[in-house]
Structures are given as C-alpha cells and as structure tokens.
PyMOL Python script that loads the backbone (N, CA, C, O; Angstrom):
from pymol import cmd

cmd.read_pdbstr("""\
ATOM      1  N   MET A   1       0.858  -1.162   0.000  1.00  0.00           N
ATOM      2  CA  MET A   1       0.000   0.000   0.000  1.00  0.00           C
ATOM      3  C   MET A   1       0.908   1.230   0.000  1.00  0.00           C
ATOM      4  O   MET A   1       1.836   1.339   0.802  1.00  0.00           O
ATOM      5  N   SER A   2       0.624   2.132  -0.899  1.00  0.00           N
ATOM      6  CA  SER A   2       1.434   3.351  -0.973  1.00  0.00           C
ATOM      7  C   SER A   2       0.867   4.418  -0.049  1.00  0.00           C
ATOM      8  O   SER A   2      -0.291   4.335   0.360  1.00  0.00           O
ATOM      9  N   PRO A   3       1.685   5.431   0.285  1.00  0.00           N
ATOM     10  CA  PRO A   3       1.194   6.493   1.171  1.00  0.00           C
ATOM     11  C   PRO A   3       0.051   7.309   0.565  1.00  0.00           C
ATOM     12  O   PRO A   3      -0.654   8.005   1.296  1.00  0.00           O
ATOM     13  N   THR A   4      -0.145   7.242  -0.733  1.00  0.00           N
ATOM     14  CA  THR A   4      -1.208   8.026  -1.370  1.00  0.00           C
ATOM     15  C   THR A   4      -2.501   7.234  -1.533  1.00  0.00           C
ATOM     16  O   THR A   4      -3.496   7.765  -2.027  1.00  0.00           O
ATOM     17  N   THR A   5      -2.493   5.978  -1.125  1.00  0.00           N
ATOM     18  CA  THR A   5      -3.694   5.160  -1.235  1.00  0.00           C
ATOM     19  C   THR A   5      -4.742   5.669  -0.243  1.00  0.00           C
ATOM     20  O   THR A   5      -4.458   5.914   0.929  1.00  0.00           O
ATOM     21  N   VAL A   6      -5.928   5.814  -0.746  1.00  0.00           N
ATOM     22  CA  VAL A   6      -7.030   6.280   0.101  1.00  0.00           C
ATOM     23  C   VAL A   6      -7.798   5.062   0.586  1.00  0.00           C
ATOM     24  O   VAL A   6      -8.291   4.252  -0.200  1.00  0.00           O
ATOM     25  N   LEU A   7      -7.880   4.961   1.874  1.00  0.00           N
ATOM     26  CA  LEU A   7      -8.642   3.864   2.450  1.00  0.00           C
ATOM     27  C   LEU A   7     -10.094   4.291   2.574  1.00  0.00           C
ATOM     28  O   LEU A   7     -10.400   5.390   3.036  1.00  0.00           O
ATOM     29  N   GLU A   8     -10.966   3.416   2.161  1.00  0.00           N
ATOM     30  CA  GLU A   8     -12.390   3.722   2.291  1.00  0.00           C
ATOM     31  C   GLU A   8     -12.889   3.163   3.602  1.00  0.00           C
ATOM     32  O   GLU A   8     -12.626   2.015   3.963  1.00  0.00           O
ATOM     33  N   ARG A   9     -13.595   3.987   4.282  1.00  0.00           N
ATOM     34  CA  ARG A   9     -14.169   3.618   5.569  1.00  0.00           C
ATOM     35  C   ARG A   9     -15.554   3.040   5.324  1.00  0.00           C
ATOM     36  O   ARG A   9     -16.284   3.555   4.477  1.00  0.00           O
ATOM     37  N   PRO A  10     -15.944   1.974   6.047  1.00  0.00           N
ATOM     38  CA  PRO A  10     -17.308   1.449   5.869  1.00  0.00           C
ATOM     39  C   PRO A  10     -18.333   2.500   6.296  1.00  0.00           C
ATOM     40  O   PRO A  10     -18.060   3.311   7.181  1.00  0.00           O
ATOM     41  N   PRO A  11     -19.500   2.486   5.676  1.00  0.00           N
ATOM     42  CA  PRO A  11     -20.519   3.477   6.046  1.00  0.00           C
ATOM     43  C   PRO A  11     -20.911   3.352   7.515  1.00  0.00           C
ATOM     44  O   PRO A  11     -20.943   2.255   8.072  1.00  0.00           O
ATOM     45  N   SER A  12     -21.196   4.454   8.107  1.00  0.00           N
ATOM     46  CA  SER A  12     -21.591   4.506   9.509  1.00  0.00           C
ATOM     47  C   SER A  12     -23.008   5.047   9.612  1.00  0.00           C
ATOM     48  O   SER A  12     -23.471   5.775   8.734  1.00  0.00           O
ATOM     49  N   LEU A  13     -23.682   4.691  10.676  1.00  0.00           N
ATOM     50  CA  LEU A  13     -25.015   5.252  10.912  1.00  0.00           C
ATOM     51  C   LEU A  13     -24.946   6.756  11.088  1.00  0.00           C
ATOM     52  O   LEU A  13     -25.915   7.456  10.794  1.00  0.00           O
ATOM     53  N   PHE A  14     -23.821   7.267  11.559  1.00  0.00           N
ATOM     54  CA  PHE A  14     -23.690   8.690  11.823  1.00  0.00           C
ATOM     55  C   PHE A  14     -23.395   9.493  10.563  1.00  0.00           C
ATOM     56  O   PHE A  14     -23.544  10.715  10.560  1.00  0.00           O
ATOM     57  N   ASP A  15     -22.980   8.821   9.495  1.00  0.00           N
ATOM     58  CA  ASP A  15     -22.644   9.508   8.255  1.00  0.00           C
ATOM     59  C   ASP A  15     -23.820   9.630   7.293  1.00  0.00           C
ATOM     60  O   ASP A  15     -23.742  10.367   6.311  1.00  0.00           O
ATOM     61  N   ARG A  16     -24.884   8.930   7.561  1.00  0.00           N
ATOM     62  CA  ARG A  16     -25.991   8.932   6.605  1.00  0.00           C
ATOM     63  C   ARG A  16     -26.780  10.236   6.689  1.00  0.00           C
ATOM     64  O   ARG A  16     -26.803  10.911   7.719  1.00  0.00           O
ATOM     65  N   GLU A  17     -27.408  10.556   5.601  1.00  0.00           N
ATOM     66  CA  GLU A  17     -28.263  11.740   5.553  1.00  0.00           C
ATOM     67  C   GLU A  17     -29.608  11.378   6.148  1.00  0.00           C
ATOM     68  O   GLU A  17     -30.199  10.360   5.787  1.00  0.00           O
ATOM     69  N   GLU A  18     -30.086  12.195   7.045  1.00  0.00           N
ATOM     70  CA  GLU A  18     -31.394  11.958   7.630  1.00  0.00           C
ATOM     71  C   GLU A  18     -32.395  12.911   7.009  1.00  0.00           C
ATOM     72  O   GLU A  18     -32.069  14.063   6.720  1.00  0.00           O
ATOM     73  N   PRO A  19     -33.620  12.431   6.803  1.00  0.00           N
ATOM     74  CA  PRO A  19     -34.644  13.349   6.289  1.00  0.00           C
ATOM     75  C   PRO A  19     -34.924  14.420   7.331  1.00  0.00           C
ATOM     76  O   PRO A  19     -34.760  14.182   8.528  1.00  0.00           O
ATOM     77  N   PRO A  20     -35.341  15.585   6.890  1.00  0.00           N
ATOM     78  CA  PRO A  20     -35.647  16.642   7.868  1.00  0.00           C
ATOM     79  C   PRO A  20     -36.766  16.193   8.791  1.00  0.00           C
ATOM     80  O   PRO A  20     -37.723  15.549   8.359  1.00  0.00           O
ATOM     81  N   ARG A  21     -36.639  16.534  10.055  1.00  0.00           N
ATOM     82  CA  ARG A  21     -37.652  16.150  11.035  1.00  0.00           C
ATOM     83  C   ARG A  21     -38.860  17.068  10.922  1.00  0.00           C
ATOM     84  O   ARG A  21     -38.745  18.285  10.784  1.00  0.00           O
ATOM     85  N   VAL A  22     -40.007  16.438  10.987  1.00  0.00           N
ATOM     86  CA  VAL A  22     -41.259  17.185  10.960  1.00  0.00           C
ATOM     87  C   VAL A  22     -41.753  17.256  12.399  1.00  0.00           C
ATOM     88  O   VAL A  22     -41.905  16.219  13.045  1.00  0.00           O
ATOM     89  N   PRO A  23     -42.003  18.447  12.908  1.00  0.00           N
ATOM     90  CA  PRO A  23     -42.467  18.527  14.292  1.00  0.00           C
ATOM     91  C   PRO A  23     -43.822  17.848  14.453  1.00  0.00           C
ATOM     92  O   PRO A  23     -44.650  17.853  13.541  1.00  0.00           O
ATOM     93  N   ALA A  24     -44.029  17.270  15.616  1.00  0.00           N
ATOM     94  CA  ALA A  24     -45.317  16.627  15.892  1.00  0.00           C
ATOM     95  C   ALA A  24     -46.412  17.681  15.927  1.00  0.00           C
ATOM     96  O   ALA A  24     -46.140  18.870  16.098  1.00  0.00           O
ATOM     97  N   GLY A  25     -47.599  17.255  15.769  1.00  0.00           N
ATOM     98  CA  GLY A  25     -48.724  18.188  15.777  1.00  0.00           C
ATOM     99  C   GLY A  25     -49.090  18.609  14.366  1.00  0.00           C
ATOM    100  O   GLY A  25     -48.780  17.909  13.402  1.00  0.00           O
ATOM    101  N   ARG A  26     -49.723  19.708  14.250  1.00  0.00           N
ATOM    102  CA  ARG A  26     -50.178  20.170  12.939  1.00  0.00           C
ATOM    103  C   ARG A  26     -49.283  21.262  12.379  1.00  0.00           C
ATOM    104  O   ARG A  26     -49.705  22.014  11.501  1.00  0.00           O
ATOM    105  N   GLY A  27     -48.092  21.356  12.857  1.00  0.00           N
ATOM    106  CA  GLY A  27     -47.197  22.398  12.376  1.00  0.00           C
ATOM    107  C   GLY A  27     -46.865  23.353  13.496  1.00  0.00           C
ATOM    108  O   GLY A  27     -46.883  22.977  14.668  1.00  0.00           O
ATOM    109  N   ASP A  28     -46.570  24.556  13.150  1.00  0.00           N
ATOM    110  CA  ASP A  28     -46.173  25.550  14.144  1.00  0.00           C
ATOM    111  C   ASP A  28     -47.402  26.282  14.671  1.00  0.00           C
ATOM    112  O   ASP A  28     -47.541  27.493  14.497  1.00  0.00           O
ATOM    113  N   ASP A  29     -48.287  25.533  15.314  1.00  0.00           N
ATOM    114  CA  ASP A  29     -49.518  26.142  15.816  1.00  0.00           C
ATOM    115  C   ASP A  29     -49.465  26.402  17.316  1.00  0.00           C
ATOM    116  O   ASP A  29     -50.469  26.800  17.907  1.00  0.00           O
ATOM    117  N   GLY A  30     -48.305  26.183  17.944  1.00  0.00           N
ATOM    118  CA  GLY A  30     -48.171  26.449  19.361  1.00  0.00           C
ATOM    119  C   GLY A  30     -48.704  25.340  20.257  1.00  0.00           C
ATOM    120  O   GLY A  30     -48.851  25.538  21.463  1.00  0.00           O
ATOM    121  N   SER A  31     -48.998  24.165  19.678  1.00  0.00           N
ATOM    122  CA  SER A  31     -49.501  23.046  20.478  1.00  0.00           C
ATOM    123  C   SER A  31     -48.428  22.562  21.438  1.00  0.00           C
ATOM    124  O   SER A  31     -47.254  22.474  21.081  1.00  0.00           O
ATOM    125  N   THR A  32     -48.839  22.251  22.651  1.00  0.00           N
ATOM    126  CA  THR A  32     -47.936  21.657  23.626  1.00  0.00           C
ATOM    127  C   THR A  32     -48.058  20.143  23.537  1.00  0.00           C
ATOM    128  O   THR A  32     -48.975  19.626  22.898  1.00  0.00           O
ATOM    129  N   LEU A  33     -47.142  19.438  24.174  1.00  0.00           N
ATOM    130  CA  LEU A  33     -47.233  17.981  24.221  1.00  0.00           C
ATOM    131  C   LEU A  33     -48.542  17.553  24.878  1.00  0.00           C
ATOM    132  O   LEU A  33     -49.179  16.589  24.451  1.00  0.00           O
ATOM    133  N   GLU A  34     -48.931  18.279  25.913  1.00  0.00           N
ATOM    134  CA  GLU A  34     -50.196  17.967  26.585  1.00  0.00           C
ATOM    135  C   GLU A  34     -51.366  18.098  25.614  1.00  0.00           C
ATOM    136  O   GLU A  34     -52.257  17.249  25.601  1.00  0.00           O
ATOM    137  N   ASP A  35     -51.373  19.162  24.794  1.00  0.00           N
ATOM    138  CA  ASP A  35     -52.442  19.341  23.800  1.00  0.00           C
ATOM    139  C   ASP A  35     -52.476  18.170  22.827  1.00  0.00           C
ATOM    140  O   ASP A  35     -53.550  17.669  22.493  1.00  0.00           O
ATOM    141  N   LEU A  36     -51.302  17.729  22.368  1.00  0.00           N
ATOM    142  CA  LEU A  36     -51.238  16.647  21.388  1.00  0.00           C
ATOM    143  C   LEU A  36     -51.721  15.331  21.986  1.00  0.00           C
ATOM    144  O   LEU A  36     -52.467  14.594  21.340  1.00  0.00           O
ATOM    145  N   VAL A  37     -51.300  15.028  23.219  1.00  0.00           N
ATOM    146  CA  VAL A  37     -51.708  13.773  23.852  1.00  0.00           C
ATOM    147  C   VAL A  37     -53.207  13.789  24.161  1.00  0.00           C
ATOM    148  O   VAL A  37     -53.899  12.798  23.927  1.00  0.00           O
ATOM    149  N   LEU A  38     -53.707  14.906  24.683  1.00  0.00           N
ATOM    150  CA  LEU A  38     -55.153  14.992  24.963  1.00  0.00           C
ATOM    151  C   LEU A  38     -55.965  14.878  23.683  1.00  0.00           C
ATOM    152  O   LEU A  38     -57.010  14.227  23.666  1.00  0.00           O
ATOM    153  N   GLY A  39     -55.496  15.504  22.617  1.00  0.00           N
ATOM    154  CA  GLY A  39     -56.182  15.399  21.329  1.00  0.00           C
ATOM    155  C   GLY A  39     -56.199  13.966  20.818  1.00  0.00           C
ATOM    156  O   GLY A  39     -57.205  13.508  20.277  1.00  0.00           O
ATOM    157  N   ALA A  40     -55.086  13.257  20.990  1.00  0.00           N
ATOM    158  CA  ALA A  40     -55.035  11.856  20.562  1.00  0.00           C
ATOM    159  C   ALA A  40     -56.014  11.016  21.370  1.00  0.00           C
ATOM    160  O   ALA A  40     -56.700  10.162  20.808  1.00  0.00           O
ATOM    161  N   TRP A  41     -56.091  11.247  22.697  1.00  0.00           N
ATOM    162  CA  TRP A  41     -57.038  10.500  23.529  1.00  0.00           C
ATOM    163  C   TRP A  41     -58.471  10.783  23.095  1.00  0.00           C
ATOM    164  O   TRP A  41     -59.282   9.862  22.996  1.00  0.00           O
ATOM    165  N   GLU A  42     -58.788  12.046  22.836  1.00  0.00           N
ATOM    166  CA  GLU A  42     -60.152  12.379  22.393  1.00  0.00           C
ATOM    167  C   GLU A  42     -60.473  11.677  21.081  1.00  0.00           C
ATOM    168  O   GLU A  42     -61.569  11.143  20.908  1.00  0.00           O
ATOM    169  N   ASP A  43     -59.521  11.677  20.161  1.00  0.00           N
ATOM    170  CA  ASP A  43     -59.745  11.036  18.867  1.00  0.00           C
ATOM    171  C   ASP A  43     -59.839   9.519  18.989  1.00  0.00           C
ATOM    172  O   ASP A  43     -60.612   8.887  18.270  1.00  0.00           O
ATOM    173  N   LEU A  44     -59.052   8.926  19.902  1.00  0.00           N
ATOM    174  CA  LEU A  44     -59.125   7.474  20.087  1.00  0.00           C
ATOM    175  C   LEU A  44     -60.495   7.036  20.591  1.00  0.00           C
ATOM    176  O   LEU A  44     -60.946   5.930  20.292  1.00  0.00           O
ATOM    177  N   SER A  45     -61.152   7.897  21.351  1.00  0.00           N
ATOM    178  CA  SER A  45     -62.471   7.534  21.870  1.00  0.00           C
ATOM    179  C   SER A  45     -63.594   7.980  20.947  1.00  0.00           C
ATOM    180  O   SER A  45     -64.760   7.955  21.341  1.00  0.00           O
ATOM    181  N   SER A  46     -63.266   8.386  19.731  1.00  0.00           N
ATOM    182  CA  SER A  46     -64.277   8.769  18.746  1.00  0.00           C
ATOM    183  C   SER A  46     -64.072   7.917  17.492  1.00  0.00           C
ATOM    184  O   SER A  46     -63.090   7.180  17.402  1.00  0.00           O
ATOM    185  N   PRO A  47     -64.975   8.009  16.538  1.00  0.00           N
ATOM    186  CA  PRO A  47     -64.821   7.205  15.325  1.00  0.00           C
ATOM    187  C   PRO A  47     -63.736   7.723  14.370  1.00  0.00           C
ATOM    188  O   PRO A  47     -63.354   7.013  13.440  1.00  0.00           O
ATOM    189  N   ARG A  48     -63.236   8.937  14.580  1.00  0.00           N
ATOM    190  CA  ARG A  48     -62.233   9.475  13.655  1.00  0.00           C
ATOM    191  C   ARG A  48     -60.835   8.959  14.027  1.00  0.00           C
ATOM    192  O   ARG A  48     -60.599   8.579  15.173  1.00  0.00           O
ATOM    193  N   PRO A  49     -59.905   8.947  13.050  1.00  0.00           N
ATOM    194  CA  PRO A  49     -58.548   8.469  13.359  1.00  0.00           C
ATOM    195  C   PRO A  49     -57.824   9.437  14.284  1.00  0.00           C
ATOM    196  O   PRO A  49     -58.026  10.649  14.216  1.00  0.00           O
ATOM    197  N   ALA A  50     -56.986   8.888  15.139  1.00  0.00           N
ATOM    198  CA  ALA A  50     -56.203   9.703  16.069  1.00  0.00           C
ATOM    199  C   ALA A  50     -54.816   9.936  15.485  1.00  0.00           C
ATOM    200  O   ALA A  50     -54.191   9.007  14.974  1.00  0.00           O
ATOM    201  N   ALA A  51     -54.333  11.178  15.559  1.00  0.00           N
ATOM    202  CA  ALA A  51     -52.988  11.496  15.090  1.00  0.00           C
ATOM    203  C   ALA A  51     -51.986  11.167  16.184  1.00  0.00           C
ATOM    204  O   ALA A  51     -52.154  11.580  17.331  1.00  0.00           O
ATOM    205  N   CYS A  52     -50.946  10.425  15.831  1.00  0.00           N
ATOM    206  CA  CYS A  52     -49.896  10.083  16.780  1.00  0.00           C
ATOM    207  C   CYS A  52     -49.179  11.361  17.214  1.00  0.00           C
ATOM    208  O   CYS A  52     -48.777  12.152  16.361  1.00  0.00           O
ATOM    209  N   PRO A  53     -49.009  11.583  18.522  1.00  0.00           N
ATOM    210  CA  PRO A  53     -48.323  12.787  18.986  1.00  0.00           C
ATOM    211  C   PRO A  53     -46.835  12.800  18.638  1.00  0.00           C
ATOM    212  O   PRO A  53     -46.198  13.850  18.721  1.00  0.00           O
ATOM    213  N   VAL A  54     -46.269  11.657  18.250  1.00  0.00           N
ATOM    214  CA  VAL A  54     -44.845  11.583  17.942  1.00  0.00           C
ATOM    215  C   VAL A  54     -44.578  11.799  16.457  1.00  0.00           C
ATOM    216  O   VAL A  54     -43.774  12.654  16.086  1.00  0.00           O
ATOM    217  N   CYS A  55     -45.260  11.016  15.594  1.00  0.00           N
ATOM    218  CA  CYS A  55     -44.933  11.065  14.158  1.00  0.00           C
ATOM    219  C   CYS A  55     -46.078  11.534  13.272  1.00  0.00           C
ATOM    220  O   CYS A  55     -45.909  11.655  12.059  1.00  0.00           O
ATOM    221  N   ARG A  56     -47.233  11.796  13.857  1.00  0.00           N
ATOM    222  CA  ARG A  56     -48.440  12.230  13.140  1.00  0.00           C
ATOM    223  C   ARG A  56     -49.072  11.140  12.287  1.00  0.00           C
ATOM    224  O   ARG A  56     -49.931  11.430  11.455  1.00  0.00           O
ATOM    225  N   GLY A  57     -48.656   9.883  12.483  1.00  0.00           N
ATOM    226  CA  GLY A  57     -49.303   8.771  11.797  1.00  0.00           C
ATOM    227  C   GLY A  57     -50.667   8.511  12.423  1.00  0.00           C
ATOM    228  O   GLY A  57     -51.025   9.138  13.420  1.00  0.00           O
ATOM    229  N   ASP A  58     -51.425   7.594  11.843  1.00  0.00           N
ATOM    230  CA  ASP A  58     -52.742   7.242  12.393  1.00  0.00           C
ATOM    231  C   ASP A  58     -52.589   6.185  13.474  1.00  0.00           C
ATOM    232  O   ASP A  58     -52.052   5.105  13.228  1.00  0.00           O
ATOM    233  N   MET A  59     -53.064   6.502  14.676  1.00  0.00           N
ATOM    234  CA  MET A  59     -53.027   5.548  15.772  1.00  0.00           C
ATOM    235  C   MET A  59     -54.216   4.597  15.676  1.00  0.00           C
ATOM    236  O   MET A  59     -55.286   4.961  15.187  1.00  0.00           O
ATOM    237  N   VAL A  60     -54.007   3.388  16.147  1.00  0.00           N
ATOM    238  CA  VAL A  60     -55.051   2.374  16.174  1.00  0.00           C
ATOM    239  C   VAL A  60     -55.487   2.212  17.626  1.00  0.00           C
ATOM    240  O   VAL A  60     -54.660   1.991  18.511  1.00  0.00           O
ATOM    241  N   ALA A  61     -56.785   2.325  17.860  1.00  0.00           N
ATOM    242  CA  ALA A  61     -57.319   2.227  19.226  1.00  0.00           C
ATOM    243  C   ALA A  61     -57.225   0.797  19.736  1.00  0.00           C
ATOM    244  O   ALA A  61     -57.353  -0.161  18.973  1.00  0.00           O
ATOM    245  N   ARG A  62     -57.001   0.672  21.030  1.00  0.00           N
ATOM    246  CA  ARG A  62     -57.026  -0.616  21.724  1.00  0.00           C
ATOM    247  C   ARG A  62     -58.178  -0.545  22.717  1.00  0.00           C
ATOM    248  O   ARG A  62     -58.283   0.399  23.499  1.00  0.00           O
ATOM    249  N   TYR A  63     -59.029  -1.548  22.674  1.00  0.00           N
ATOM    250  CA  TYR A  63     -60.234  -1.532  23.498  1.00  0.00           C
ATOM    251  C   TYR A  63     -60.093  -2.471  24.685  1.00  0.00           C
ATOM    252  O   TYR A  63     -59.411  -3.493  24.613  1.00  0.00           O
ATOM    253  N   GLY A  64     -60.758  -2.098  25.793  1.00  0.00           N
ATOM    254  CA  GLY A  64     -60.703  -2.895  27.019  1.00  0.00           C
ATOM    255  C   GLY A  64     -61.454  -4.196  26.864  1.00  0.00           C
ATOM    256  O   GLY A  64     -62.457  -4.280  26.155  1.00  0.00           O
ATOM    257  N   GLY A  65     -60.952  -5.199  27.536  1.00  0.00           N
ATOM    258  CA  GLY A  65     -61.612  -6.497  27.524  1.00  0.00           C
ATOM    259  C   GLY A  65     -62.806  -6.490  28.459  1.00  0.00           C
ATOM    260  O   GLY A  65     -62.779  -5.842  29.505  1.00  0.00           O
ATOM    261  N   ALA A  66     -63.821  -7.188  28.096  1.00  0.00           N
ATOM    262  CA  ALA A  66     -65.023  -7.251  28.928  1.00  0.00           C
ATOM    263  C   ALA A  66     -64.906  -8.443  29.867  1.00  0.00           C
ATOM    264  O   ALA A  66     -65.339  -9.549  29.544  1.00  0.00           O
ATOM    265  N   GLY A  67     -64.321  -8.205  31.018  1.00  0.00           N
ATOM    266  CA  GLY A  67     -64.248  -9.248  32.037  1.00  0.00           C
ATOM    267  C   GLY A  67     -65.520  -9.241  32.851  1.00  0.00           C
ATOM    268  O   GLY A  67     -66.391  -8.402  32.621  1.00  0.00           O
ATOM    269  N   PRO A  68     -65.649 -10.143  33.789  1.00  0.00           N
ATOM    270  CA  PRO A  68     -66.874 -10.210  34.582  1.00  0.00           C
ATOM    271  C   PRO A  68     -67.149  -8.914  35.339  1.00  0.00           C
ATOM    272  O   PRO A  68     -68.306  -8.513  35.468  1.00  0.00           O
ATOM    273  N   ALA A  69     -66.116  -8.261  35.836  1.00  0.00           N
ATOM    274  CA  ALA A  69     -66.331  -7.032  36.608  1.00  0.00           C
ATOM    275  C   ALA A  69     -66.458  -5.814  35.709  1.00  0.00           C
ATOM    276  O   ALA A  69     -66.993  -4.790  36.134  1.00  0.00           O
ATOM    277  N   ALA A  70     -65.976  -5.905  34.476  1.00  0.00           N
ATOM    278  CA  ALA A  70     -65.953  -4.738  33.591  1.00  0.00           C
ATOM    279  C   ALA A  70     -67.314  -4.434  32.981  1.00  0.00           C
ATOM    280  O   ALA A  70     -67.657  -3.269  32.779  1.00  0.00           O
ATOM    281  N   GLY A  71     -68.072  -5.445  32.694  1.00  0.00           N
ATOM    282  CA  GLY A  71     -69.366  -5.228  32.047  1.00  0.00           C
ATOM    283  C   GLY A  71     -69.198  -4.994  30.559  1.00  0.00           C
ATOM    284  O   GLY A  71     -68.073  -4.879  30.072  1.00  0.00           O
ATOM    285  N   ARG A  72     -70.285  -4.923  29.844  1.00  0.00           N
ATOM    286  CA  ARG A  72     -70.226  -4.768  28.394  1.00  0.00           C
ATOM    287  C   ARG A  72     -69.762  -3.386  27.954  1.00  0.00           C
ATOM    288  O   ARG A  72     -69.121  -3.266  26.910  1.00  0.00           O
ATOM    289  N   GLN A  73     -70.057  -2.365  28.699  1.00  0.00           N
ATOM    290  CA  GLN A  73     -69.747  -1.006  28.276  1.00  0.00           C
ATOM    291  C   GLN A  73     -68.244  -0.753  28.215  1.00  0.00           C
ATOM    292  O   GLN A  73     -67.795   0.040  27.387  1.00  0.00           O
ATOM    293  N   ALA A  74     -67.455  -1.402  29.068  1.00  0.00           N
ATOM    294  CA  ALA A  74     -66.013  -1.187  29.095  1.00  0.00           C
ATOM    295  C   ALA A  74     -65.351  -1.645  27.807  1.00  0.00           C
ATOM    296  O   ALA A  74     -64.347  -1.067  27.391  1.00  0.00           O
ATOM    297  N   ALA A  75     -65.896  -2.678  27.168  1.00  0.00           N
ATOM    298  CA  ALA A  75     -65.298  -3.185  25.940  1.00  0.00           C
ATOM    299  C   ALA A  75     -65.422  -2.192  24.803  1.00  0.00           C
ATOM    300  O   ALA A  75     -64.625  -2.239  23.866  1.00  0.00           O
ATOM    301  N   ALA A  76     -66.383  -1.304  24.852  1.00  0.00           N
ATOM    302  CA  ALA A  76     -66.591  -0.345  23.773  1.00  0.00           C
ATOM    303  C   ALA A  76     -65.744   0.919  23.939  1.00  0.00           C
ATOM    304  O   ALA A  76     -65.736   1.764  23.044  1.00  0.00           O
ATOM    305  N   GLN A  77     -65.037   1.068  25.051  1.00  0.00           N
ATOM    306  CA  GLN A  77     -64.234   2.264  25.294  1.00  0.00           C
ATOM    307  C   GLN A  77     -62.774   1.986  24.986  1.00  0.00           C
ATOM    308  O   GLN A  77     -62.243   0.930  25.332  1.00  0.00           O
ATOM    309  N   ALA A  78     -62.131   2.946  24.332  1.00  0.00           N
ATOM    310  CA  ALA A  78     -60.700   2.811  24.053  1.00  0.00           C
ATOM    311  C   ALA A  78     -59.925   2.946  25.360  1.00  0.00           C
ATOM    312  O   ALA A  78     -60.164   3.867  26.141  1.00  0.00           O
ATOM    313  N   VAL A  79     -59.003   2.028  25.588  1.00  0.00           N
ATOM    314  CA  VAL A  79     -58.161   2.080  26.783  1.00  0.00           C
ATOM    315  C   VAL A  79     -56.722   2.408  26.412  1.00  0.00           C
ATOM    316  O   VAL A  79     -55.843   2.431  27.274  1.00  0.00           O
ATOM    317  N   GLY A  80     -56.486   2.659  25.149  1.00  0.00           N
ATOM    318  CA  GLY A  80     -55.145   3.005  24.692  1.00  0.00           C
ATOM    319  C   GLY A  80     -55.108   3.027  23.187  1.00  0.00           C
ATOM    320  O   GLY A  80     -56.128   2.866  22.516  1.00  0.00           O
ATOM    321  N   GLY A  81     -53.937   3.226  22.677  1.00  0.00           N
ATOM    322  CA  GLY A  81     -53.749   3.245  21.236  1.00  0.00           C
ATOM    323  C   GLY A  81     -52.296   2.993  20.905  1.00  0.00           C
ATOM    324  O   GLY A  81     -51.410   3.198  21.735  1.00  0.00           O
ATOM    325  N   ARG A  82     -52.055   2.537  19.661  1.00  0.00           N
ATOM    326  CA  ARG A  82     -50.707   2.263  19.202  1.00  0.00           C
ATOM    327  C   ARG A  82     -50.550   2.783  17.788  1.00  0.00           C
ATOM    328  O   ARG A  82     -51.454   2.652  16.962  1.00  0.00           O
ATOM    329  N   CYS A  83     -49.399   3.372  17.514  1.00  0.00           N
ATOM    330  CA  CYS A  83     -49.084   3.862  16.179  1.00  0.00           C
ATOM    331  C   CYS A  83     -48.298   2.787  15.433  1.00  0.00           C
ATOM    332  O   CYS A  83     -47.194   2.437  15.849  1.00  0.00           O
ATOM    333  N   PRO A  84     -48.846   2.256  14.337  1.00  0.00           N
ATOM    334  CA  PRO A  84     -48.109   1.246  13.589  1.00  0.00           C
ATOM    335  C   PRO A  84     -46.883   1.815  12.863  1.00  0.00           C
ATOM    336  O   PRO A  84     -45.983   1.064  12.487  1.00  0.00           O
ATOM    337  N   ASP A  85     -46.847   3.136  12.666  1.00  0.00           N
ATOM    338  CA  ASP A  85     -45.713   3.734  11.949  1.00  0.00           C
ATOM    339  C   ASP A  85     -44.464   3.818  12.815  1.00  0.00           C
ATOM    340  O   ASP A  85     -43.385   3.415  12.382  1.00  0.00           O
ATOM    341  N   CYS A  86     -44.596   4.343  14.045  1.00  0.00           N
ATOM    342  CA  CYS A  86     -43.405   4.540  14.882  1.00  0.00           C
ATOM    343  C   CYS A  86     -43.390   3.658  16.125  1.00  0.00           C
ATOM    344  O   CYS A  86     -42.373   3.599  16.817  1.00  0.00           O
ATOM    345  N   GLY A  87     -44.500   2.966  16.429  1.00  0.00           N
ATOM    346  CA  GLY A  87     -44.551   2.069  17.582  1.00  0.00           C
ATOM    347  C   GLY A  87     -44.913   2.741  18.893  1.00  0.00           C
ATOM    348  O   GLY A  87     -44.933   2.077  19.929  1.00  0.00           O
ATOM    349  N   SER A  88     -45.201   4.044  18.884  1.00  0.00           N
ATOM    350  CA  SER A  88     -45.586   4.739  20.116  1.00  0.00           C
ATOM    351  C   SER A  88     -46.914   4.211  20.636  1.00  0.00           C
ATOM    352  O   SER A  88     -47.778   3.801  19.861  1.00  0.00           O
ATOM    353  N   GLU A  89     -47.067   4.226  21.948  1.00  0.00           N
ATOM    354  CA  GLU A  89     -48.302   3.745  22.553  1.00  0.00           C
ATOM    355  C   GLU A  89     -48.823   4.748  23.566  1.00  0.00           C
ATOM    356  O   GLU A  89     -48.054   5.422  24.250  1.00  0.00           O
ATOM    357  N   LEU A  90     -50.137   4.832  23.650  1.00  0.00           N
ATOM    358  CA  LEU A  90     -50.818   5.562  24.706  1.00  0.00           C
ATOM    359  C   LEU A  90     -51.583   4.531  25.507  1.00  0.00           C
ATOM    360  O   LEU A  90     -52.292   3.695  24.946  1.00  0.00           O
ATOM    361  N   ALA A  91     -51.439   4.592  26.810  1.00  0.00           N
ATOM    362  CA  ALA A  91     -52.146   3.619  27.655  1.00  0.00           C
ATOM    363  C   ALA A  91     -52.624   4.281  28.913  1.00  0.00           C
ATOM    364  O   ALA A  91     -53.242   3.631  29.756  1.00  0.00           O
TER     365      ALA A  91
END
""", "prot")
cmd.dss("prot")
cmd.show_as("cartoon", "prot")
cmd.util.cbc("prot")
cmd.orient("prot")
C-alpha cells in the first residue's frame, strides 16, 4: 500500500443523511405535548382516526376487555392506542 492510497471507511449510521424532522402536531400552531396527547385520547375515543403525537401517523385504538367485573360497556371504550408507523403507545 502506498502512502497516497485512500482507504475507504465502511458506512456509519452517523454519516448517513437523515430526512428533515417534521415537528409533531399540525405544524407551528403552538400546540404543547399535553395538547397533542389529549387530542389523541379524544380522537381514540371517537370514530375518527387519532394522530400520533410523535410522528403524526394514524393511531389504532385498543379496546378494554369485557371481564366479569368490567361489564359490556367497558369493551366499547378505548383504553389506549398504538401507532403502527413509529410504535408509540398511549395507555
């Protein structure tokens, strides 16, 4: 190997280009994290899709199981949600 030979370094996770980050929420509307999480909870308990507070993907509601003590009404209420895009959960 000569002194002028250029050694190539294997690619690193730190060298890759990352896409620009999009802030959570609906843009620069002054929403706080509390506003985003409360909005997601309200949407999870309604028929409309809930926006993930982390990546703005559509969250999928998780419903409570109807055990003997829970009764039928508990099964119809959302007890959490999960974002299939980023894996975030509300519980």
